[in-house]
C-alpha positions as CSV (number, residue, x, y, z in Angstrom):
1,X,62.3,73.8,46.5
2,X,61.1,74.6,50.1
3,X,60.1,71.6,52.7
4,X,57.0,72.3,54.0
5,X,55.9,70.1,57.3
6,X,52.6,70.7,57.8
7,X,51.8,68.7,60.2
8,X,53.1,71.0,63.6
9,X,51.0,72.8,64.7
10,X,53.3,74.4,67.9
11,X,51.0,75.4,71.2
12,X,51.5,79.1,70.7
13,X,49.1,77.4,67.3
14,X,52.4,78.7,64.8
15,X,53.0,76.2,61.9
16,X,56.9,74.5,62.3
17,X,57.7,73.8,58.9
18,X,60.8,71.8,57.9
19,X,62.7,75.2,56.4
20,X,62.9,76.5,60.5
21,X,63.6,72.8,62.0
22,X,67.1,72.7,59.7
23,X,67.1,76.5,60.9
24,X,67.3,76.1,64.6
25,X,68.9,72.7,64.2
26,X,71.8,74.8,62.2
27,X,72.2,77.2,64.5
28,X,72.1,75.0,67.9
29,X,75.1,72.5,66.1
30,X,76.4,76.1,66.4
31,X,76.1,76.5,70.0
32,X,74.1,79.5,69.3
33,X,70.4,80.1,70.3
34,X,68.3,80.1,67.2
35,X,66.2,83.6,66.1
36,X,63.1,84.3,68.0
37,X,63.6,81.5,70.9
38,X,63.3,82.4,74.8
39,X,64.4,80.6,77.4
40,X,61.7,79.9,79.5
41,X,62.9,77.7,82.2
42,X,66.5,77.3,84.0
43,X,69.4,76.5,81.7
44,X,71.1,72.6,82.6
45,X,74.7,72.2,81.8
46,X,75.9,68.8,80.3
47,X,73.5,66.3,78.4
48,X,70.0,64.9,79.5
49,X,70.3,61.7,81.3
50,X,67.9,59.9,78.9
51,X,68.3,60.2,75.0
52,X,64.6,61.2,74.2
53,X,65.3,58.0,70.9
54,X,67.8,55.3,71.1
55,X,71.0,55.8,69.2
56,X,72.9,53.5,67.5
57,X,76.7,54.2,66.8
58,X,78.0,53.3,62.4
59,X,81.0,52.3,62.2
60,X,81.9,52.5,58.2
61,X,85.5,53.3,56.5
62,X,87.2,55.6,54.0
63,X,89.7,56.9,52.6
64,X,91.5,59.4,54.3
65,X,91.1,62.6,51.3
66,X,87.4,62.1,52.1
67,X,88.1,62.0,55.7
68,X,89.7,65.2,55.5
69,X,87.4,66.9,53.0
70,X,84.2,65.6,55.5
71,X,85.8,67.6,58.6
72,X,87.4,70.6,56.3
73,X,83.6,71.0,55.3
74,X,82.4,71.0,58.8
75,X,84.8,73.0,60.0
76,X,83.5,76.0,57.8
77,X,80.2,75.1,58.6
78,X,81.5,75.6,61.8
79,X,79.4,72.1,63.3
80,X,81.5,68.4,64.8
81,X,82.0,66.4,62.2
82,X,79.7,64.0,63.2
83,X,77.1,66.3,63.0
84,X,77.9,67.6,60.1
85,X,78.1,63.7,58.4
86,X,74.7,63.4,60.4
87,X,73.1,66.1,58.3
88,X,74.0,64.9,54.9
89,X,72.8,61.4,55.5
90,X,69.6,63.0,57.0
91,X,69.0,64.8,54.1
92,X,70.4,62.2,51.7
93,X,66.9,60.1,53.1
94,X,65.0,62.4,53.4
95,X,65.5,63.2,49.5
96,X,64.5,59.8,49.1
97,X,61.4,59.7,50.5
């Protein structure tokens, strides 16, 4: 099933789908420039001084084999374990709605 978000229209008039956003996020998580993107300004190294949304830390206990499996899967995807687990949680929440 392809997810389509019909509520976002870019400045250039193009409709932005959830699939497009997921592909962009996947590329950026791997430190790659998403296909079709072009730089329109100077590149600034480092983190933004203020996060665009507030973040919270979630600390959970899992067994060592589960942690190893998450680490392995994240490595296969070319992302950090945190980014991988975050995407799993978001996917689970989206599928519940």
